[in-house]
C-alpha positions in Angstrom: 99.9 106.0 85.4 98.4 107.0 88.9 94.7 106.3 90.0 92.1 107.5 92.6 89.9 105.3 95.0 86.6 106.4 95.4 85.6 105.2 98.9 87.5 106.2 101.8 85.4 103.8 104.1 86.1 100.2 104.7 85.6 98.6 101.3 88.2 101.6 99.8 90.6 100.5 102.8 90.8 96.9 102.2 91.3 97.2 98.5 94.0 99.6 99.5 95.3 97.0 101.6 95.0 94.5 98.9 97.5 96.1 96.6 101.0 95.5 95.9 103.6 97.8 97.4 104.0 99.1 93.8 100.2 99.1 93.6 100.0 100.9 96.5 102.4 103.8 95.0 100.1 104.4 92.1 97.4 105.4 94.1 97.6 109.2 94.2 94.1 109.6 96.5 91.2 108.6 97.9 87.6 110.4 96.9 84.5 110.6 99.2 81.8 112.1 99.9 81.5 111.8 103.6 82.2 115.5 105.1 83.9 114.2 107.9 86.5 111.9 106.1 87.1 114.8 103.6 90.0 116.6 104.2 91.4 113.5 106.6 94.3 111.0 105.4 93.7 107.5 104.6 96.7 105.2 104.8 98.8 108.8 104.6 96.7 110.0 101.2 94.4 112.9 101.3 90.5 112.2 101.2 89.4 114.7 98.4 85.6 115.6 97.6 84.2 114.2 94.3 85.2 117.4 92.7 88.5 116.8 92.9 88.1 113.2 91.3 89.6 112.3 88.0 90.3 109.6 85.5 91.1 107.0 86.2 90.0 105.6 89.4 88.1 102.1 91.0 84.8 102.4 93.2 85.3 100.5 96.6 81.4 101.7 97.4 79.0 98.8 98.7 76.0 99.9 96.0 73.5 97.7 98.6 74.2 100.5 101.3 73.9 103.7 99.3 70.3 103.3 98.6 70.8 104.8 94.9 72.9 107.9 96.1 76.7 106.6 94.7 74.7 106.1 91.4 73.0 109.2 91.4 76.7 111.3 92.1 78.2 109.3 89.7 75.9 110.1 87.2 76.7 113.8 87.3 80.4 113.4 86.7 80.6 111.9 82.7 82.8 109.7 83.4 82.1 106.2 81.6 82.5 102.5 82.7 85.8 100.5 81.5 87.0 103.5 80.1 87.6 106.1 83.1 86.7 103.8 85.9 85.7 100.3 87.6 84.1 98.7 90.2 85.8 96.9 92.6 83.7 95.1 94.9 
């Protein structure tokens, strides 16, 4: 089964690099809210807008740097922690 990584910044890239080769092959895309990153590629994978987010996914976002913006973006998705997504820090 494949999964997405929410966060195409430092933390998402570091998480991707930490995966085994088999784990890396399971990543289908990165997702981000940063318009400068959307439409680019990260580790060869497309960076999609949040509207393209599919379950399951892991979140690789430093929550202490978002001033609550990440949590607000996540609230509107209907995804459930532990079922649809997991926090990676």
